[in-house]
C-alpha positions as CSV (number, residue, x, y, z in Angstrom):
1,G,-82.4,-11.8,-109.5
2,Q,-83.5,-13.3,-105.8
3,A,-86.3,-12.3,-103.9
4,S,-84.2,-11.7,-100.4
5,C,-80.4,-11.6,-99.1
6,I,-78.6,-14.1,-97.6
7,D,-77.6,-13.3,-93.5
8,S,-73.5,-13.5,-93.3
9,M,-73.1,-16.8,-91.0
10,P,-71.6,-16.4,-87.5
11,G,-67.9,-15.5,-87.8
12,Y,-68.5,-13.4,-90.7
13,Y,-70.2,-10.1,-91.6
14,V,-71.4,-7.9,-94.7
15,P,-70.1,-4.3,-93.8
16,N,-72.2,-3.1,-96.5
17,E,-75.7,-2.9,-98.4
18,G,-75.2,-4.6,-101.9
19,A,-72.7,-6.9,-100.8
20,L,-72.3,-10.2,-103.3
21,S,-70.2,-12.0,-100.3
22,Q,-70.0,-12.2,-96.9
23,T,-66.7,-11.2,-95.2
24,I,-64.7,-13.5,-92.7
25,C,-64.0,-11.8,-89.8
26,P,-59.8,-11.4,-89.0
27,A,-58.1,-12.7,-86.6
28,G,-58.3,-10.8,-83.4
29,S,-62.0,-10.6,-83.6
30,Y,-65.4,-12.7,-83.7
31,Q,-68.8,-13.0,-84.8
32,P,-70.9,-15.0,-82.8
33,N,-74.3,-13.9,-84.7
34,A,-75.3,-14.4,-88.3
35,G,-76.3,-11.4,-90.4
36,S,-73.9,-8.8,-88.8
37,Q,-72.6,-6.3,-90.4
38,A,-69.1,-5.8,-88.4
39,C,-66.6,-8.5,-86.2
40,L,-66.2,-7.7,-82.2
41,L,-62.8,-7.3,-81.5
42,A,-61.2,-9.6,-78.7
43,D,-61.3,-8.1,-75.5
44,P,-58.3,-7.0,-73.2
45,G,-57.9,-10.4,-71.6
46,H,-58.6,-12.4,-74.9
47,M,-58.0,-13.2,-78.1
48,V,-58.8,-14.5,-81.4
49,E,-55.8,-16.3,-83.3
50,T,-57.3,-17.1,-86.7
51,P,-60.1,-15.5,-89.1
52,G,-64.0,-16.5,-88.7
53,K,-64.1,-17.1,-85.1
54,T,-67.4,-16.7,-83.6
55,F,-66.0,-16.5,-80.2
56,Q,-62.9,-15.0,-78.1
57,S,-60.9,-17.0,-76.2
58,A,-59.4,-15.9,-72.9
59,C,-55.9,-15.3,-71.9
60,T,-54.4,-18.4,-69.9
61,V,-52.9,-18.1,-66.5
62,G,-49.4,-16.9,-67.4
63,R,-50.8,-15.3,-70.3
64,Y,-52.2,-11.5,-70.5
65,S,-53.7,-9.1,-73.2
66,S,-53.9,-5.7,-72.6
67,T,-55.6,-4.5,-75.6
68,S,-58.7,-5.2,-77.7
69,G,-58.4,-7.4,-80.8
70,A,-55.4,-9.1,-79.9
71,T,-54.8,-12.0,-82.1
72,A,-52.3,-13.9,-78.9
73,C,-51.9,-13.5,-75.4
74,L,-49.1,-12.4,-74.3
75,R,-46.8,-14.3,-71.8
76,A,-45.9,-12.8,-68.4
77,S,-42.5,-11.5,-68.7
78,P,-39.5,-12.7,-66.6
79,G,-40.0,-11.0,-63.1
80,Y,-43.8,-11.0,-63.9
81,Y,-46.6,-13.3,-63.1
82,V,-50.1,-13.6,-64.2
83,D,-52.1,-16.2,-62.3
84,T,-55.6,-15.8,-63.3
85,A,-57.5,-16.1,-66.7
86,S,-58.2,-13.3,-68.4
87,A,-55.5,-11.0,-67.5
88,T,-55.7,-7.6,-69.2
89,G,-52.2,-7.2,-67.5
90,Q,-49.3,-8.8,-65.8
91,T,-48.1,-8.7,-61.9
92,P,-44.8,-8.0,-61.3
93,C,-43.0,-9.9,-58.3
94,P,-42.8,-8.2,-55.4
95,P,-39.6,-8.2,-53.3
96,G,-38.5,-11.3,-51.8
97,R,-39.6,-13.4,-55.1
98,Y,-39.1,-13.3,-58.6
99,S,-39.7,-15.2,-62.2
100,S,-36.8,-16.3,-64.2
101,N,-39.2,-17.6,-66.9
102,E,-41.1,-15.9,-68.9
103,G,-45.7,-17.1,-69.0
104,S,-44.9,-17.5,-64.7
105,V,-48.2,-18.5,-63.2
106,S,-46.3,-17.4,-59.3
107,C,-43.2,-16.0,-58.9
108,S,-40.6,-17.7,-56.9
109,S,-39.3,-16.6,-53.1
110,T,-35.9,-16.6,-52.5
111,S,-34.3,-19.3,-50.9
112,P,-32.5,-18.6,-47.2
113,G,-29.3,-16.7,-48.1
114,Q,-30.8,-14.8,-50.8
115,Y,-33.1,-11.9,-51.2
116,T,-34.6,-9.6,-53.5
117,S,-35.2,-5.8,-52.9
118,V,-37.2,-4.5,-55.9
119,N,-40.4,-5.4,-58.1
120,A,-40.0,-7.4,-61.1
121,S,-36.9,-9.2,-60.2
122,T,-36.0,-12.1,-62.0
123,H,-33.4,-13.7,-60.4
124,P,-32.7,-13.9,-56.3
125,E,-29.6,-11.7,-55.2
126,I,-26.4,-13.5,-52.7
127,C,-26.1,-12.3,-49.5
128,E,-22.9,-10.8,-49.6
129,P,-20.0,-11.5,-46.9
130,G,-20.9,-9.8,-43.8
131,S,-24.3,-10.6,-44.0
132,Y,-27.0,-13.4,-44.2
133,Q,-30.8,-14.4,-44.7
134,P,-31.9,-17.0,-42.6
135,D,-35.7,-16.7,-43.9
136,S,-36.7,-17.4,-47.4
137,A,-38.5,-14.4,-49.3
138,G,-36.4,-12.0,-47.9
139,T,-36.3,-8.6,-49.0
140,S,-32.9,-7.5,-48.2
141,C,-29.8,-9.7,-45.7
142,I,-29.0,-8.6,-42.8
143,L,-25.4,-7.5,-41.6
144,S,-24.0,-9.3,-38.8
145,P,-24.4,-7.9,-35.7
146,A,-20.6,-6.7,-34.1
147,G,-19.2,-9.6,-32.1
148,F,-19.7,-11.8,-34.7
149,Y,-19.1,-12.1,-39.1
150,V,-19.9,-13.9,-41.9
151,S,-16.8,-15.0,-43.9
152,S,-18.7,-16.3,-47.0
153,A,-21.7,-15.3,-49.4
154,G,-25.2,-16.7,-49.6
155,S,-25.2,-17.4,-45.9
156,T,-27.8,-18.3,-43.2
157,S,-26.8,-17.4,-40.1
158,F,-23.3,-15.6,-38.9
159,Q,-20.8,-17.0,-36.8
160,P,-19.1,-15.4,-33.4
161,C,-15.7,-14.9,-32.8
162,L,-14.1,-16.9,-30.4
163,S,-12.2,-16.7,-27.2
164,G,-9.0,-14.0,-28.3
165,K,-11.0,-12.3,-30.8
166,Y,-13.5,-9.5,-31.3
167,Q,-15.3,-7.3,-34.2
168,P,-16.5,-3.8,-32.7
169,L,-18.4,-3.1,-36.3
170,E,-21.7,-4.7,-37.9
171,G,-21.3,-6.5,-41.4
172,S,-18.0,-7.9,-40.7
173,I,-16.4,-11.2,-43.2
174,G,-14.3,-11.9,-39.9
175,C,-12.8,-11.0,-36.5
176,E,-10.1,-8.8,-35.0
177,V,-7.4,-11.2,-33.2
178,A,-6.7,-9.7,-29.6
179,Q,-2.9,-7.9,-29.6
180,P,-0.4,-8.2,-26.9
181,G,-1.7,-6.9,-24.0
182,Y,-5.6,-7.6,-24.6
183,Y,-7.4,-10.5,-24.0
184,T,-11.1,-11.5,-24.8
185,S,-13.1,-14.3,-22.8
186,G,-15.8,-16.0,-24.0
187,V,-17.9,-15.9,-27.6
188,G,-19.4,-12.8,-29.3
189,S,-16.6,-10.3,-28.2
190,V,-17.1,-6.3,-29.3
191,D,-14.0,-5.4,-28.2
192,A,-10.8,-6.4,-26.9
193,I,-10.1,-5.7,-22.7
194,A,-7.1,-4.3,-21.7
195,C,-5.2,-6.2,-19.2
196,E,-5.6,-4.2,-15.8
197,P,-2.7,-3.5,-14.0
198,G,-1.2,-6.4,-12.4
199,T,-0.9,-8.7,-14.9
200,Y,0.6,-8.9,-18.5
201,Q,0.1,-10.6,-21.6
202,P,2.5,-10.8,-24.2
203,N,0.9,-12.7,-26.7
204,S,-2.1,-12.0,-29.3
205,G,-5.1,-14.1,-29.6
206,A,-5.0,-14.4,-26.1
207,D,-8.6,-15.4,-23.8
208,M,-7.1,-14.1,-20.6
209,C,-4.1,-11.9,-18.7
210,L,-1.3,-13.6,-16.6
211,S,-1.0,-12.2,-13.2
212,A,2.6,-10.8,-11.9
213,I,4.4,-13.1,-9.8
214,P,5.2,-12.5,-6.3
215,G,8.5,-10.0,-6.6
216,T,7.3,-8.4,-10.0
217,Y,4.4,-5.9,-10.5
218,V,2.6,-4.4,-13.5
219,S,1.6,-0.4,-12.7
220,N,-0.6,0.3,-16.1
221,E,-3.1,-1.2,-18.0
222,A,-2.7,-3.0,-21.4
223,A,1.2,-4.2,-20.4
224,I,2.9,-7.0,-22.6
225,E,5.5,-8.0,-19.8
226,Y,5.9,-7.7,-16.4
227,A,8.5,-5.3,-14.0
228,T,11.0,-6.8,-11.6
229,C,10.8,-4.9,-8.2
230,T,14.0,-3.0,-7.9
231,T,16.2,-2.7,-5.4
232,G,15.0,-1.9,-1.5
233,T,11.0,-3.0,-2.4
234,F,9.4,-6.4,-2.5
235,Q,5.9,-8.2,-3.4
236,P,4.7,-11.2,-1.8
237,N,1.6,-11.4,-3.6
238,A,0.6,-12.0,-7.6
239,G,-1.1,-9.9,-9.3
240,S,-0.1,-6.6,-8.1
241,S,0.4,-3.7,-9.4
242,E,3.5,-2.0,-7.7
243,C,6.1,-2.9,-5.5
244,L,6.2,-2.2,-1.5
245,V,9.2,-0.4,0.1
246,V,11.1,-2.0,2.6
247,D,9.8,-1.1,6.1
248,A,12.2,0.2,8.4
249,G,13.6,-2.0,10.5
250,H,13.7,-4.7,7.3
251,Y,16.0,-5.4,4.6
252,A,15.3,-7.2,0.9
253,T,18.0,-8.7,-0.8
254,G,18.8,-7.8,-4.6
255,E,16.1,-7.3,-7.2
256,G,12.6,-9.2,-7.4
257,A,12.2,-9.6,-3.7
258,Q,9.5,-11.6,-2.3
259,N,9.5,-10.5,0.8
260,Q,10.9,-8.0,2.8
261,I,13.6,-9.3,6.4
262,P,13.5,-8.3,9.5
263,C,16.8,-6.8,10.8
264,P,18.1,-9.7,13.3
265,V,19.0,-9.2,16.8
266,T,21.8,-6.7,17.1
267,T,21.4,-5.1,14.3
268,Y,18.6,-2.3,12.7
269,Q,17.9,0.2,10.5
270,P,16.0,3.8,10.9
271,L,15.2,4.0,7.4
272,T,13.0,2.4,4.9
273,G,13.9,0.6,1.1
274,Q,17.6,-0.5,2.5
275,T,19.0,-3.7,1.4
276,S,21.4,-4.5,4.4
277,C,21.1,-3.3,8.4
278,N,23.6,-1.7,10.3
279,D,24.9,-3.5,13.4
280,V,24.7,-2.2,16.9
281,E,27.3,0.0,18.2
282,A,28.8,0.0,21.6
283,G,26.5,1.3,24.0
284,H,23.8,0.8,22.5
285,Y,21.4,-2.4,21.8
286,T,18.3,-4.1,20.2
287,S,16.1,-6.9,22.2
288,S,14.8,-8.3,19.2
289,T,14.5,-8.5,15.6
290,G,13.0,-5.6,13.0
291,S,14.3,-3.0,15.2
292,S,14.0,0.3,13.1
293,N,16.3,2.3,15.7
294,Q,19.3,0.9,18.0
295,A,18.2,1.8,22.3
296,P,20.9,3.6,23.7
297,C,22.1,2.3,27.4
298,E,20.6,4.1,30.0
299,P,22.5,6.0,32.3
300,G,23.8,3.2,35.3
301,T,24.3,1.1,32.0
302,Y,26.8,0.5,29.8
303,Q,27.9,-1.8,27.0
304,P,31.8,-1.8,25.8
305,M,30.5,-4.2,22.8
306,A,29.2,-3.9,19.4
307,K,26.3,-6.1,18.6
308,S,24.3,-6.5,22.0
309,T,21.5,-7.3,22.7
310,S,21.6,-6.0,26.5
311,C,22.9,-3.1,28.4
312,R,25.8,-4.0,31.8
313,D,24.9,-2.5,34.8
314,S,27.8,-0.5,36.5
315,P,29.2,-2.1,39.2
316,A,29.3,-0.7,42.8
317,G,31.6,1.8,43.1
318,H,31.3,3.3,40.4
319,F,28.5,5.2,37.9
320,V,27.5,6.0,34.3
321,P,25.8,9.5,33.9
322,D,25.1,9.5,30.7
323,S,23.3,6.9,28.0
324,A,24.8,5.3,25.3
325,S,28.1,4.9,27.3
326,T,30.5,2.5,26.7
327,A,32.0,1.6,29.8
328,F,31.5,2.8,33.9
329,V,33.4,5.4,36.2
330,A,35.0,5.0,38.9
331,C,33.2,7.3,42.1
332,P,36.2,9.4,42.6
333,G,37.6,10.2,46.3
334,G,34.8,11.9,48.5
335,T,32.1,9.8,46.9
336,Y,30.8,6.4,47.0
337,Q,28.1,4.2,45.7
338,P,26.9,0.9,47.6
339,I,24.5,-0.5,44.8
340,S,24.9,-1.5,41.4
341,A,23.5,0.2,38.0
342,S,23.8,3.9,39.7
343,S,23.9,6.8,37.4
344,S,26.2,8.9,40.3
345,C,28.0,8.2,43.1
346,L,27.0,9.7,46.2
347,Q,28.9,12.7,48.4
348,A,30.6,11.5,51.6
349,D,28.6,13.1,54.3
350,E,29.8,15.9,56.4
351,G,31.8,13.9,59.2
352,H,32.9,11.9,56.7
353,F,35.4,11.0,54.5
354,V,36.4,8.6,51.3
355,D,39.5,7.8,50.9
356,S,40.4,6.4,47.0
357,S,38.3,5.7,44.2
358,S,35.4,2.8,44.0
359,Q,34.3,2.9,47.1
360,L,31.1,1.1,48.1
361,S,30.8,3.2,51.3
362,Q,31.7,6.5,53.3
363,T,34.5,6.5,56.4
364,A,33.5,8.1,59.7
365,C,36.2,10.2,60.9
366,Q,38.0,9.5,64.2
367,K,38.2,11.0,67.1
368,G,40.8,14.1,66.4
369,T,39.8,14.9,63.2
370,Y,36.4,16.4,61.6
371,Q,35.0,17.2,58.5
372,P,32.2,20.2,58.0
373,D,31.9,19.5,54.0
374,L,30.0,17.1,51.9
375,G,32.5,14.9,49.5
376,S,35.6,14.9,51.1
377,S,38.3,12.8,50.6
378,E,39.9,13.3,54.3
379,C,39.2,14.4,57.2
380,L,40.8,17.2,59.0
381,L,42.9,17.2,61.9
382,A,41.7,19.1,65.5
383,D,43.7,22.0,65.3
384,P,46.2,23.1,68.3
385,G,44.1,24.4,71.1
386,H,40.8,22.1,69.5
387,F,40.1,18.8,69.9
388,V,37.5,16.5,68.5
389,D,36.5,13.8,70.8
390,T,33.8,11.8,69.2
391,T,33.5,10.1,65.7
392,A,32.0,11.4,62.6
393,A,32.4,15.2,64.1
394,T,31.4,17.9,61.9
395,E,33.5,20.1,63.3
396,Q,36.3,21.2,66.1
397,T,36.1,22.0,69.9
398,V,37.6,24.6,71.4
399,C,40.0,23.7,74.6
400,P,38.5,25.7,77.4
401,A,40.4,28.3,79.7
402,G,42.3,26.4,82.4
403,T,43.6,23.6,79.6
404,Y,45.4,23.7,76.3
405,Q,46.6,21.4,73.5
406,S,50.1,21.9,72.0
407,R,49.3,19.0,69.2
408,E,46.9,18.9,66.6
409,G,44.9,15.8,65.9
410,Q,44.1,15.5,69.3
411,S,40.9,14.1,71.1
412,S,40.8,16.2,74.1
413,C,42.8,19.0,76.2
414,T,45.7,19.3,78.8
415,F,45.1,20.9,82.1
416,T,47.9,23.3,83.3
417,S,50.3,22.4,85.6
418,T,50.7,23.9,88.8
419,D,52.0,27.1,88.8
420,F,50.9,27.0,85.2
421,F,47.5,28.7,83.7
422,S,45.8,29.2,80.5
423,S,43.8,32.3,80.7
424,E,42.1,31.5,77.1
425,P,39.8,29.4,75.1
426,G,41.8,27.8,72.5
427,S,45.1,27.9,74.1
428,V,48.3,26.0,72.4
429,D,50.7,26.1,75.4
430,Q,50.2,26.7,78.9
431,T,52.0,29.9,80.6
432,P,54.0,29.9,83.4
433,C,53.1,32.3,87.3
434,P,55.3,35.5,86.6
435,A,57.6,36.2,89.4
436,G,55.8,36.4,92.8
437,Q,52.7,34.5,92.1
438,H,52.7,31.0,91.6
439,Q,49.5,28.6,91.0
440,P,49.3,25.0,93.9
441,L,46.3,23.4,91.3
442,T,46.0,22.4,87.7
443,S,43.4,23.5,84.9
444,Q,43.6,27.0,86.2
445,T,42.9,30.2,84.4
446,E,45.6,32.7,86.5
447,C,48.3,32.7,89.4
448,V,47.8,33.8,92.9
449,D,50.4,35.6,94.8
450,K,52.9,33.7,96.5
451,P,52.4,33.6,100.6
452,D,54.8,34.7,103.2
453,D,54.3,31.5,105.6
454,G,57.1,29.0,104.9
455,G,55.4,28.8,101.3
456,L,52.4,27.1,102.5
457,L,48.9,28.0,100.7
458,P,47.0,30.5,102.2
459,G,44.4,28.9,104.4
460,F,45.9,25.2,103.7
461,G,47.2,23.4,106.7
462,F,50.5,21.8,105.9
463,Y,48.6,18.2,105.2
464,A,45.8,19.8,103.2
465,A,48.4,21.2,100.8
466,M,49.9,17.9,99.9
467,V,47.5,16.0,99.4
468,A,46.4,19.2,96.8
469,L,49.6,19.1,95.0
470,L,49.5,15.1,95.1
471,T,46.2,14.9,93.0
472,A,47.4,17.6,90.5
473,A,50.7,15.5,89.6
474,I,48.4,12.4,89.3
475,G,46.1,14.2,87.1
476,I,48.4,16.1,84.7
477,R,50.2,12.7,84.2
478,S,47.0,10.8,83.3
479,K,46.6,13.9,80.7
480,Q,49.7,13.5,79.0
481,E,49.2,9.9,79.1
482,S,45.9,9.9,77.0
């Protein structure tokens, strides 16, 4: 019996005609107007929690609704966030951030030493040993570089390898210790350094190598010990890669010699690498230290003793013909030498002689003697029929005809006597005149017939003949005495 219908109130609706009552809008819907035949579903990003609502409520931050007709907004899931009202969806936390709780309005940044590498992380990841992260909101961890290390999880920095250690790899949790024969100096070493030749290191974890001391050497790299110089070698310097062979003229005693020693005066050494020197032999000498050879005495000098610093001169009257002689030689007969240090003797000249050894001079042949040859030890006597009337004669002279010489070694010839003659040069005796002849004169080459006048010489008076005979007699006597 009503004249009109009643409009449904806001929050209600009447879906059909002839309705006796209005229907309340269920949760999830609303109706702000009166006289509605339907309710409005809550929009995405909104909700209607209870029936009969005249409005929809926007989802607050931290919540969202992705569908229509929601009776409640959903909280953002862990790993997500909603930072605006009326959100229709949740946003995942980006790498480097995370959300541990529901309904988050923002994501938390990872702390240094942490990271997240994917979207929607609900918790941070801890950097493992060998890696680090110095910044907040890290999306990954950084590997420790070579030469450095990270020993613990969640590290914000790396540590350098100290001296004596090294690390060739990235992402290491520790350092390698340098082995014997190697070293590292300073920090952050990538590799151990091998000890160079001349150095060594017996220990591990060293920051330097040791130099080989004098008298030792190290020939190869990465050595853990040094070697001692062997016999016949030496090394005066530290840090050497080899030993030096002892020079000729020097020696070194024993192993580990630091220096070579020059051979003393009176010794020598012709070879290298020796441990002693040789004594100078007789006939030789050395005048200085460090001699590689002994010097032979020159001809004219000699040395009878070993270990000598000089040679002796041969004395006058003697000689030394060869080098390296140990004695001098007397000049033999027929030779002489007036000076010392001679390598030969002088031959006696022609007309001279040397009758014994070791003489300083030659002697001239006396009158009555001669010598035609060099190097004679005596003079020759003039032969019978000859004479030598000067000293130093090289030849004898034949007695001329009219003279003679019966003895050897004479300096003159004898005139023939009266009644004698010599007809040929070189006569050794005078010849008497034959029968029927005579010779009243001396020094004649022939006889003459005797005269018949009482025996006087032809053509002479008695007085003249007597004078001639007397003169001849005096001459003959004089020759005989001489």
